[in-house]
N, C-alpha and C positions, 0 to 999 in steps of 0.2 A: 634705355633711351628710346623715346618714341621715334618711329619713322612713319612716313606716309607717302605711298606711291600708288598711282591708279593707272594700270595699263588700259589703253583705249581699245586695243585689239585692231588698230589700224596700221600700226607699224611696230615692229618688235621693240624698238627703243623709244617709242613715243610715250610720254607720261604727261600728266596734267600739271602745268605750272603757269605762273601768272605774270601779267604785266602790271606794274604799279607805276603811276604817272603823277606828275606834279608840275607846277609852274612857278617855282620860286628861285630867287637869286642865289647862285652859287659863288663862292669865293674862288678866285683864280690863284691857287697856291699849290705847292708840291704836296702830293698825297702819300709820299713815302713815310710821313710822320703819323699817319692815322693809327690810332689804337682804339680798341673797342671794349666796351663794358656790356655784359650780357644780362638781359632781363628774362626771367624764366617763370615757371609756375610759382616760385618762391615770392615773386613780386606781383602775382595775381593773374598771370596769363592762364588761359584755359588749358593750353597744351604748349609744350616746347616745340611742336611742329607749327611753325608760323608760315602761312601760305601767302600772305600779302601784308602790306603796311601802307598807311597813309598818315600824314601829319599836317596839322593846321594850327598855327599859333602854339599854345602850350599843350594842345590836345594831340594824342597819338592813338591811332586805331590799328590794332593787330588782328588780322584774320587768322584764326587758328583752327586746328583739327577738332577743337572742342569748345567752340564759341568765339564771339567777338570781344576782345579785350580792349577796354577804353581807359586811357590815362588822361588826367587833366593837369598833371604836374610834369609834363615834358618827358614822360616815360619812366619816371622813378617808381611809380606804383600803378597798378591796373585793377579795374573792376571788370569781371567777365559777364557778358550777356549771353544768354542761351535761349532755348525754346521757351523757357519760363517767362521771358520778356517778349516773346512773339517771333523769334527767329524761325524761319521755315525749317532749318536743320542746324545742328550744332557744328557741322562741318562747313566752315566759311572759307571760300576760295579767294575772295577778293573784296576790297572795300574802297568806296569813294565817298568823299565828303564835300558838301558845299554849305557853308554856314552851319545852321542847326539841322540840316537834312543829311542823313547818313544812309548810304545804299550798301547793302551786304549781299554779295553773290553767294548763295548757299547751294547745297546739294539738292535742295527741295524748293527752289524758287528764289525770287528776288525780294529781299526783305527791306522795307523802307521805314525809317524813323524820321519824324519831324520835330522831335524834342531832344536832339543831340545824342540819341542812343539810349534814352531811358526806356522807351517802349517801341515796339515794331509792328508793322502790318505786312503780311506776306502776299506777293503777287505770283501767280502761277499761269499755267496754260489757260485757265479760266479767264484771265485778263489779256490773253493773246500771245504769251510767250510760246516759242516753238518747242521748247523743252523745259522742264523744271530743273534740269541739271545745269546750273550756271557756273561758268569758269571765271568770268570777269565782268566788271561794270564800269561805265564812264558816264558822267553827266555834265551838261552845260546848260544852265538855265532850266527851262522846262523840258528840255530834250534829254532823254535817258536812253542809253545804249546797253543792252544786255547780251553778253556773249554766251551762247549755249553749246553744250556738248551734243551735237547732232541735230539741233533744231534751228541752226542759222543764227542770224543777228536780229534781235528784237529791238524795235525802236519805238519810243513813246514821245509824243509831243505835248503831253499833259501831265508831266511830272511823275510818270510811272503809274497812272491810273489805268491806262489801257495801252496795248502794244500792237504794232504791225510787224510781221516777220519778213526778213529778207533772206533768201537762200541762193542756191546755185542758179535758180531760175532768173535771178536778178544780176548774176555774174560773180557771186562768191566762188572762190576756188574749192571750197568744201563747206558743208554744213556744220562741221566741227570747228567752232570758233574759240580760239584760245585767249584773244585779247582784242581791244579796240581803243583807238586814240582819235580824238577829233580836234580839228582846228577850223573854226568857223564852219563853212559848208563842206569842207573836205573831211572825209571819214576814211580812216585806215583800219583794215580788219585783218588780223593775223589768223589764218586758217590752216588746217591740216593739208591744204592743197595750194598754198601760195598766199601772197599778200594782195588782198583785194582793196582797190582804192576807188572811192566815189567822190566826185566833185559837185554832186547835186544833192548834198545832205543825206545821202543814203538811199536814193531812189534806184540808181543803177550803179554797177561796179565794173571795173576793168581789173583783171587778175594778173599779177606779176609772179613769175616763177624763175626757175633756174635759167630759163631762156633769156631772162633780163639780168642775170648775174647773181641771183640769190644762191647761197651755198646749198640750200635744201628747200624743197617745197613745203615742208612742215615748218611753219613760222609760229613760234611760241609766244612772241610778244612784239610790240611795235611802239615806237616813239617818234614824233616828228617835231621839228622846229624850223619854221620857214620852209625852205626848199630842201632841207636835209632830213632824210628819213632813215631810221635805224630799224632793222629787222633782225630779231633774235631767232636763230634757226636751230633745228633739232639735230645736232651732231656735226654741223658744218660751219660753225662760227657766226660772227656778227656781220651782216650785210649792210653796207652804207650807201645811200644814194644822195647825190648833191643836186639832182635835177627833178626833185619832187616825186621820186619813185619810178621814173622812166627806166633808168638803168642803175645797176648796183655793182659795188666792188666789195669783195668778201674779205673779212679779217679773221685770222685763225691763230693757232698756236705759233705760227711763224711770225706773227706780229706781237706776241707776248701773252696771249690768252693761255691759261693753264689747262683749259678744257674747251673743246669745240662745241659742247652742248651748252648753249646759251638759253636761259629761261626767261630773262627779262632785261630791259635796258632803260636807262634814264640818262638824259643829256641836257646840258645848258651851255650855250656858247661852245667853247672848244673842249669842255670837260665831258667825258663819256664814262658811264658806269655800266659794266656788263655782269649780270648775275649768272654764274656758271654752275653746272651740275658736277660738283666734285673738285673744281679748281678755284673755289673761293670767289672773291669779288675782284674783277679786273677793272682797272682805272686808267683812262687815257686823258692826258692834258693837251693833246695835239689833234683833237678832232677825230680820234679813232685811228690815227696812223700807227701808233705804237701803244702798248699797254704794259703796266706793271700790276702785279697781283698781290692782294691782301688776303691772308688766310688765317687759320687758327693761331699761327705764330704771332699774329698781331691782335689776337683776342677774339676773332670771330667764333661764334658758338659752334659752327660747323662749316666745312668747306662746300657743302651742298647748299647753294644759295637760291632761294625761291624768288626773291624780288628785292628791289632797292628803291628808296625814296629819299630825296634830299630837301630839307627846308632850312633856309637861312644858312647857318654854319653847322648844321647837324645832319649826319648821315645815318639812316635807319636801314638795317639789313635783315630781311626775313630769312631765317635759316631752317633747315630740316633737322629737328631734334635738338638744336642748340639754342632755341629761343630767339629773341629779338636782340640783335647786336646794334649798339648805338655808339657813335663816335662824334666828337666835336672836331671840326676842321680847324687846325691851328692857325 
């Protein structure tokens, strides 16, 4: 079975994992009934190590350790894209899609496709990235945000043609950026030294740490909805803020998480999904007050969950070595 872990050398238990985000309606139902079907290399994935996932319409994009796998039939089958189609590297850490534009965060740059993933062009430090080692990507219109491993947050206002880099000089907690989430002019940046928040479209940042209630300063992923902010932390649970990120309350195994290592988070209204490292997928239907866990017993490919994405009535879970797990919400 494939595994894929990358020590950063910054903290003994810190590894590279990703935040996957989306903006689609979730159904308010009990999640105790979720059962999963796994998609693997047998269905066309480049690798069973799935590092991130994004879905839009009937299209599903799986970022894997050996390419970007694309499905046009809801995840039944996949076609894998690699360096042969222009990817900067076959190790793809994250993916974001807007219409026919696909952004892939790779080990060797930000790769962009304008033809739904048929062909790609790669962006590197030559176009302004602080580092070619990308961990995540987010896009909103012509603004593109690239999270780099050591080079800060790169921001483009021209669709990814050129970038300007933001670092600790502008207030980031660390130049190792695991994930980014944007709502209008507010930019949330998950770093190895805290959660950095900008209210001026990424010009300047204020950093939030354990002093404001985070379980740990190493924030692996972030998701925001209105004034509620969710921060996935490295070994100390899921931190939740209801005041726009000013203060946080931490959720751990005491509230039902199977593991306090949270690698990603997705939320809509009162439903919260936490991707944990070894404890499966934790789901809350009360805004994160309590959680129940879904594991391999319910069909997950692995209990090491890299990320989660929900579109409509379908849950997509990126797992480490177990492929892409998919479940319909009853």
